[in-house]
C-alpha positions as CSV (number, residue, x, y, z in Angstrom):
1,X,100.8,129.9,98.3
2,X,101.0,128.1,95.0
3,X,104.8,128.8,95.0
4,X,105.1,127.1,98.4
5,X,103.1,124.1,97.2
6,X,105.3,123.8,94.1
7,X,108.4,124.0,96.3
8,X,107.2,121.2,98.5
9,X,106.2,119.1,95.4
10,X,109.6,119.5,93.6
11,X,111.6,119.1,96.8
12,X,109.8,115.9,97.8
13,X,110.0,114.5,94.2
14,X,113.8,115.0,94.2
15,X,114.1,112.8,97.2
16,X,111.6,110.1,96.2
17,X,112.6,109.3,92.6
18,X,116.0,107.8,93.4
19,X,116.0,104.0,92.8
20,X,116.5,102.6,96.2
21,X,115.2,99.5,97.9
22,X,111.6,100.7,98.2
23,X,111.3,101.7,94.5
24,X,113.0,98.5,93.4
25,X,110.5,96.5,95.4
26,X,107.6,98.4,93.9
27,X,108.9,97.8,90.3
28,X,109.3,94.1,91.0
29,X,105.9,93.6,92.5
30,X,104.2,95.7,89.8
31,X,105.8,93.7,87.1
32,X,104.4,90.5,88.7
33,X,101.0,92.3,89.5
34,X,101.2,91.6,93.2
35,X,99.1,93.9,95.4
36,X,100.2,97.0,93.6
37,X,97.5,99.2,95.1
38,X,98.2,98.3,98.7
39,X,102.0,98.7,98.2
40,X,101.6,102.2,96.7
41,X,99.1,103.2,99.3
42,X,101.3,102.1,102.2
43,X,104.3,103.9,100.7
44,X,102.2,107.1,100.2
45,X,100.7,106.9,103.8
46,X,104.1,106.4,105.2
47,X,105.4,109.5,103.5
48,X,102.4,111.5,104.8
49,X,103.3,110.3,108.3
50,X,107.1,110.8,108.1
51,X,107.0,114.1,106.1
52,X,104.2,115.4,108.3
53,X,106.1,115.0,111.5
54,X,109.2,116.5,109.9
55,X,107.3,119.6,108.5
56,X,105.4,120.3,111.7
57,X,108.5,119.9,113.9
58,X,107.9,116.9,116.1
59,X,110.3,114.4,114.4
60,X,113.7,115.9,115.3
61,X,114.3,113.4,118.1
62,X,113.9,110.4,115.8
63,X,116.0,112.0,113.1
64,X,118.9,112.6,115.5
65,X,118.6,109.7,117.9
66,X,121.8,107.5,117.4
67,X,120.5,104.4,119.2
68,X,117.4,104.5,117.0
69,X,119.6,104.8,113.9
70,X,121.9,102.0,115.0
71,X,119.0,99.6,115.4
72,X,117.5,100.6,112.1
73,X,120.8,100.3,110.2
74,X,121.6,96.9,111.7
75,X,118.1,95.5,111.0
76,X,118.1,97.1,107.6
77,X,121.5,95.6,106.6
78,X,120.3,92.1,107.6
79,X,117.0,92.5,105.9
80,X,118.3,93.8,102.6
81,X,121.0,91.1,102.4
82,X,118.4,88.5,103.0
83,X,116.1,89.9,100.3
84,X,119.1,90.2,97.9
85,X,119.7,86.5,98.5
86,X,116.1,85.7,97.7
87,X,116.1,87.8,94.6
88,X,119.4,86.4,93.4
89,X,118.1,82.8,94.0
90,X,114.9,83.6,92.0
91,X,117.0,85.1,89.1
92,X,119.1,81.9,88.9
93,X,116.1,79.6,88.8
94,X,115.0,80.4,85.2
95,X,111.4,79.1,85.3
96,X,108.3,80.3,83.7
97,X,105.9,82.0,86.1
98,X,102.3,81.1,85.3
99,X,99.5,83.6,85.8
100,X,97.7,81.5,88.4
101,X,100.9,81.3,90.5
102,X,101.8,84.9,90.5
103,X,99.3,86.0,93.2
104,X,100.3,83.2,95.5
105,X,104.0,83.9,95.7
106,X,103.6,86.6,98.4
107,X,100.7,86.5,100.7
108,X,98.8,89.7,101.6
109,X,100.3,89.9,105.1
110,X,103.8,89.2,103.8
111,X,103.5,91.9,101.2
112,X,102.5,94.4,103.9
113,X,105.4,93.4,106.0
114,X,107.9,93.7,103.2
115,X,106.5,97.1,102.1
116,X,106.8,98.4,105.7
117,X,110.2,96.9,106.1
118,X,111.6,98.5,102.9
119,X,110.0,101.8,104.0
120,X,111.1,102.0,107.7
121,X,114.3,99.9,108.1
122,X,116.5,102.5,106.5
123,X,118.0,105.5,108.5
124,X,118.2,107.5,105.3
125,X,114.4,107.5,105.0
126,X,114.3,109.4,108.3
127,X,117.0,111.8,107.3
128,X,115.3,112.6,104.0
129,X,111.6,112.7,105.1
130,X,112.0,114.1,108.6
131,X,115.2,116.1,108.8
132,X,115.6,117.4,105.2
133,X,111.9,118.0,104.5
134,X,111.5,119.4,108.0
135,X,114.5,121.8,107.5
136,X,113.1,122.9,104.1
137,X,109.9,124.0,105.9
138,X,111.6,125.5,108.9
139,X,111.1,129.2,108.0
140,X,107.5,128.8,106.9
141,X,104.6,130.0,109.0
142,X,101.8,127.5,109.8
143,X,99.7,128.3,106.8
144,X,102.7,128.0,104.5
145,X,103.7,124.7,106.1
146,X,100.3,123.3,105.3
147,X,100.7,124.2,101.6
148,X,104.3,122.9,101.6
149,X,103.1,119.6,103.2
150,X,100.3,119.3,100.6
151,X,103.0,119.7,97.9
152,X,105.2,117.0,99.3
153,X,102.2,114.6,99.8
154,X,101.1,115.2,96.2
155,X,104.5,114.4,94.9
156,X,104.5,111.2,96.9
157,X,101.1,110.2,95.7
158,X,101.8,110.9,92.0
159,X,105.2,109.2,92.1
160,X,104.3,105.9,93.8
161,X,101.0,105.3,92.0
162,X,102.5,106.3,88.6
163,X,105.5,104.0,89.2
164,X,103.3,101.1,90.4
165,X,100.6,101.3,87.8
166,X,102.9,102.4,85.0
167,X,105.1,99.3,85.5
168,X,102.0,97.1,85.9
169,X,100.6,98.3,82.6
170,X,103.9,97.6,80.9
171,X,104.2,94.2,82.5
172,X,102.0,92.6,79.9
173,X,104.8,93.3,77.4
174,X,107.4,91.8,79.8
175,X,106.4,88.3,80.5
176,X,109.6,86.8,79.2
177,X,111.2,84.6,81.9
178,X,114.6,86.2,81.0
179,X,113.2,89.6,81.7
180,X,111.8,88.4,85.1
181,X,115.3,87.1,85.9
182,X,116.8,90.4,84.9
183,X,114.4,92.2,87.3
184,X,115.4,89.8,90.1
185,X,119.0,90.5,89.4
186,X,118.4,94.2,89.3
187,X,116.5,94.0,92.6
188,X,119.3,91.9,94.2
189,X,121.9,94.5,93.0
190,X,119.9,97.4,94.5
191,X,119.5,95.5,97.8
192,X,123.3,94.8,97.9
193,X,124.1,98.5,97.3
194,X,121.6,99.5,100.0
195,X,123.1,96.9,102.4
196,X,126.6,98.1,101.7
197,X,125.6,101.7,102.3
198,X,123.9,100.7,105.6
199,X,127.0,98.8,106.6
200,X,129.2,101.8,105.8
201,X,126.9,103.9,107.9
202,X,127.2,101.5,110.8
203,X,131.0,101.3,110.4
204,X,131.6,105.1,110.2
205,X,129.1,106.1,112.9
206,X,129.1,103.3,115.5
207,X,132.1,100.9,115.0
208,X,134.8,103.4,114.2
209,X,133.1,106.8,114.7
């Protein structure tokens, strides 16, 4: 069963580590030390939920439902464009961020909303976590699926908390306003790429299928 666990771990890790909107958001928040634990926890719990329904075979409807994907892609495009605008604006305003101001920029509720939005407003998330992970576990029996799931969950936990707290630890060496501006520019760039990919997805699958 250790082989099945390792397969789940490595397969999930290969899907998670790509720098997309979610990971870019974690990096930015960790550098500014904003609710790192709750962000990592929400991302991890979301993976448990999404990968779980994929592995145990109840998520195929969501993964293949075109109306569901259209709504997600449309909302995701608007959301990522808006966040790209916010990040770009923050990058262009070259101001020093004081320690007592950092925790007041995003409220707790806003942080939860942004984390969930970056996690769920992307059709690719459902294809990766539900369809691909589910397909990888298709030929396993129930006992093997449990070990495969534990492997995927472990990969998610290790990645998100290592990323969040690793960047948070390094943040004390990165307080230069120019570096913060660079991170905002980097985040804006990632969001624009994600928005473009979502728009292409809409264009190819719904506007001119």
